[in-house]
C-alpha positions in Angstrom: -43.0 17.1 16.6 -39.2 17.5 16.3 -37.5 17.9 12.9 -34.7 15.6 11.7 -31.0 16.2 11.0 -30.1 15.0 7.5 -26.3 14.4 6.8 -25.8 15.4 3.2 -22.7 14.3 1.2 -21.3 16.6 -1.4 -19.1 16.0 -4.5 -15.4 15.4 -3.9 -14.4 17.7 -6.8 -15.7 19.8 -9.7 -18.0 17.2 -11.1 -21.7 17.2 -12.1 -23.8 16.7 -9.0 -25.9 14.0 -10.6 -22.8 11.9 -11.3 -22.1 11.3 -7.6 -25.2 12.2 -5.6 -28.2 9.7 -5.9 -31.6 11.0 -6.9 -33.0 10.0 -3.5 -30.5 12.2 -1.8 -31.2 15.1 -4.1 -35.0 14.8 -3.5 -34.5 15.1 0.2 -32.2 18.1 -0.3 -34.9 19.8 -2.3 -37.5 19.2 0.4 -35.5 21.2 3.0 -35.0 24.9 3.4 -32.7 25.0 6.4 -29.0 23.9 6.0 -25.9 23.8 8.1 -22.8 24.5 5.9 -19.1 24.7 6.5 -18.8 27.8 4.3 -21.7 30.0 3.1 -20.4 30.6 -0.4 -19.6 27.1 -1.3 -22.8 25.9 0.4 -24.9 28.2 -1.7 -23.1 27.1 -4.9 -23.7 23.4 -4.1 -27.4 23.9 -3.2 -27.9 25.9 -6.5 -26.6 22.9 -8.4 -28.9 20.6 -6.4 -32.0 22.4 -7.7 -32.2 25.7 -5.9 -30.8 27.8 -8.7 -32.3 31.3 -8.4 -33.8 30.4 -5.1 -30.8 30.1 -2.8 -31.5 33.5 -1.2 -34.8 32.1 0.2 -32.9 29.4 2.1 -31.8 29.6 5.8 -28.0 28.8 6.0 -26.1 28.3 9.3 -22.3 28.1 9.4 -20.6 25.2 11.2 -16.8 24.9 11.0 -13.9 24.3 13.4 -14.6 27.7 15.1 -18.3 27.1 15.8 -19.0 27.0 19.5 -21.2 24.4 21.2 -23.5 27.3 22.2 -24.1 28.1 18.5 -24.7 24.4 17.7 -27.2 24.3 20.6 -29.1 27.1 18.9 -29.3 25.0 15.8 -30.6 22.1 17.9 -33.3 24.4 19.3 -34.5 25.1 15.7 -34.8 21.4 14.9 -36.6 20.8 18.2 -39.2 23.3 17.1 -40.2 21.1 14.2 -37.9 22.2 11.4 -35.6 19.6 9.7 -32.1 20.7 8.8 -29.5 19.3 6.3 -25.8 19.4 7.3 -23.5 19.6 4.3 -19.7 18.9 4.2 -17.4 20.9 1.9 -16.5 17.6 0.2 -17.7 14.1 0.9 -19.4 13.0 4.1 -20.3 15.3 7.0 -18.6 14.6 10.3 -16.1 12.2 8.7 -12.6 13.9 8.7 -14.8 17.0 8.7 -16.4 19.3 11.3 -19.9 18.3 12.5 -19.5 15.3 14.8 -20.4 17.5 17.9 -23.5 18.7 16.1 -24.5 15.1 15.5 -23.9 14.1 19.1 -26.0 17.1 20.3 -28.8 15.8 18.1 -28.6 12.4 19.6 -28.6 13.9 23.1 -31.8 15.8 22.2 -33.4 12.6 20.8 -33.4 14.1 17.3 -33.4 11.6 14.5 -30.1 11.7 12.6 -30.4 10.5 8.9 -27.2 9.8 7.0 -27.7 10.1 3.2 -25.9 8.3 0.5 -23.0 10.0 -1.3 -19.2 9.8 -2.0 -16.5 9.1 0.6 -12.9 9.6 -0.6 -11.7 7.3 2.2 -13.8 4.3 1.3 -13.3 4.9 -2.5 -9.6 4.9 -1.9 -9.6 1.8 0.3 -11.8 -0.3 -2.0 -9.4 0.5 -5.0 -6.1 0.2 -3.1 -5.7 -3.6 -2.9 -5.3 -3.3 0.9 -7.4 -5.1 3.5 -10.9 -3.8 3.8 -11.4 -5.8 7.0 -8.4 -4.5 9.0 -7.9 -0.7 8.5 -7.8 2.5 10.5 -8.2 6.2 9.7 -5.3 8.1 11.1 -6.4 11.5 9.8 -3.8 14.3 9.8 -0.2 13.5 10.7 1.9 16.0 12.8 3.1 19.0 10.9 6.6 19.2 12.4 9.0 17.0 10.5 10.6 15.3 13.5 7.2 14.4 15.0 5.9 13.3 11.7 8.9 11.0 11.2 8.1 9.3 14.5 4.5 8.9 13.6 5.2 7.5 10.1 7.7 5.0 11.5 5.1 3.9 14.2 2.4 3.5 11.5 4.7 1.5 9.3 5.6 -0.9 12.1 2.0 -1.4 13.0 1.1 -2.0 9.3 3.7 -4.7 9.0 2.9 -6.3 12.4 -0.9 -6.4 12.0 -1.4 -6.2 8.2 -3.5 -3.1 8.8 -4.1 -0.4 6.2 -3.7 3.1 7.6 -5.6 5.9 5.8 -4.2 9.4 6.1 -5.1 12.8 4.6 -3.3 16.2 4.6 -4.1 19.8 3.6 -3.8 19.7 -0.2 -1.0 22.3 -0.2 1.1 20.0 2.1 0.6 16.8 0.1 4.0 17.0 -1.6 5.8 17.4 1.7 4.0 14.4 3.2 4.8 12.3 0.2 8.4 13.3 0.4 8.5 12.2 4.1 7.0 8.8 3.2 9.7 8.3 0.6 12.4 9.4 3.0 11.3 7.5 6.2 9.7 4.3 4.9 11.3 1.0 3.9 11.7 0.1 0.3 9.2 -2.7 0.3 6.4 -0.9 2.1 3.3 -0.4 0.0 1.9 3.1 -0.4 -1.4 3.9 -2.1 -2.0 7.3 -3.4 -5.7 8.1 -4.3 -6.0 11.6 -5.7 -8.8 13.8 -7.2 -11.3 10.9 -6.9 -14.5 11.1 -8.9 -13.0 13.8 -11.2 -11.7 13.1 -14.7 -8.1 13.5 -13.4 -8.7 11.1 -10.5 -6.5 8.0 -9.9 -5.7 5.3 -7.4 -2.2 3.8 -7.6 -0.5 1.3 -5.2 3.3 0.9 -5.4 6.2 0.1 -3.1 8.1 3.0 -1.6 11.1 2.0 -3.8 8.9 2.2 -6.9 7.5 5.6 -5.9 11.0 6.9 -5.4 11.8 6.1 -9.0 8.7 7.8 -10.3 7.5 10.6 -7.9 4.4 12.6 -8.7 3.2 16.1 -7.9 0.1 16.4 -5.7 0.1 20.0 -4.7 -3.4 21.3 -4.0 -5.0 18.0 -5.2 -7.3 16.4 -2.6 -5.5 13.1 -1.8 -5.8 10.0 0.5 -2.7 8.2 1.4 -2.8 4.5 2.5 0.3 2.9 4.1 
């Protein structure tokens, strides 16, 4: 009998695990001993907080990040096919959503392995639900181009579509480039365009604020190295 692939959410910030991960999810985590993680160190730290303190060395951990080859993932699939269930853990939030792992999930489906998504926090959905923007007409854009001229074109394209369709566009950036992205929104967008900034969600410092571009220009904020979702 084949094992299962459990998709395990993790906290978005430095918060107590029990505050954001349901008991049912924690019980499943504690029933496993094979885990696919993005980074070994942070994976061990999270699993220790989930109930494996002092026992992490007995677990089998497999790395999966943007450099992991399909051949390596197929080896993980072979282990699950042998009857061993695995949990796949994101660095923050939901596995395979704005995060490595979708190829692993697809390989599992191709091998008729049951994929089980577990309940936990999603920065994208938390930001959207608190933004005041449409929850029925939205898209996740992901990362914008890094080069300023290409980013300008993309921002203007998103702004036109948002105005034309009333669609909320969710975007993220590497935390150390947040201030640069915010500066480009303020430079290239029209005064009346609404911008939501959702930062450090589920942490004590977390906030979600929606203002016009003109209002943001009058009261800019610093977002360097703070996990943030932008909604235009």
